[in-house]
N, C-alpha and C positions, 0 to 999 in steps of 0.2 A: 168288757165288764157290762153287766146288764144295764139297760137304759135308765131304770129307776134309780139305781145307785149313783149313776153320773148326774142325773137330775137332782137328786138329794144333795150331792156334793156341791154342785153349782149353786143351788138355792141356799144352802147353808153358808157358803163362802160369800154370797151376796147379802146374807141376812134377810132373805126374802121369805117371810113367814107364810104368806099365801102359797107360794110355790112349794115350800116344805110340806105344808099340810096336804097339798095336792099329791104328794108322793105316797100317801097312806090311804087305805080303805077306811070307811067310816068307823069301823069297830076296832081298828088296829091299836096296838099298844106299843109305845116307844118307851124304853127304859134308859134313862140317862144316869150315869154314875153319880152325879151330884144332885139332880132334881128328882130322881126316882122315876117310877113308872107313871105314865099318863095314857089314858085310853079314850079314843074318840076325837073327832076333829076339834070340838071346842076346847077340850083339855090340852090337846097338842098345840093348838094355836096360842093359848095362854102360856104354856110352858116355853115355847120357842120365843115368844115376845118377851117374856121375863128374862130368859137366858141372854138375849141380845141387849136388853135394857140394862141389866145389872152386871153383865160380864164385859170382858174386853178382849180384843184380838183373837176371837174365835176363828178357827179354820178347821176344815175336815179333810185331811188327805186320806184317800182310800186305796187299798190294795185288794185286788180281786183274785182269789185262788182258783176260780173256775167252778166252785160249788156255792150255791146261794140258797139257803133255806132259812137263814136268819142273819140279819145284818146287825153287827154290834159296832157302835161308834165309840 
């Protein structure tokens, strides 16, 4: 599995917002099924912080199929 996906998985499961944001380029958009789309590091940081602050027992198990052009969590 590509390194960035494993880094995202590890950071998410540790609820490490800084490491999560570091998995994205500055202009990247992350679309969460509950929180919706967020673009750019400041918006991503706030969304992940809110997710962990308001949510419970979040974990991100990933399966990699060998093709990566878009990651959907």
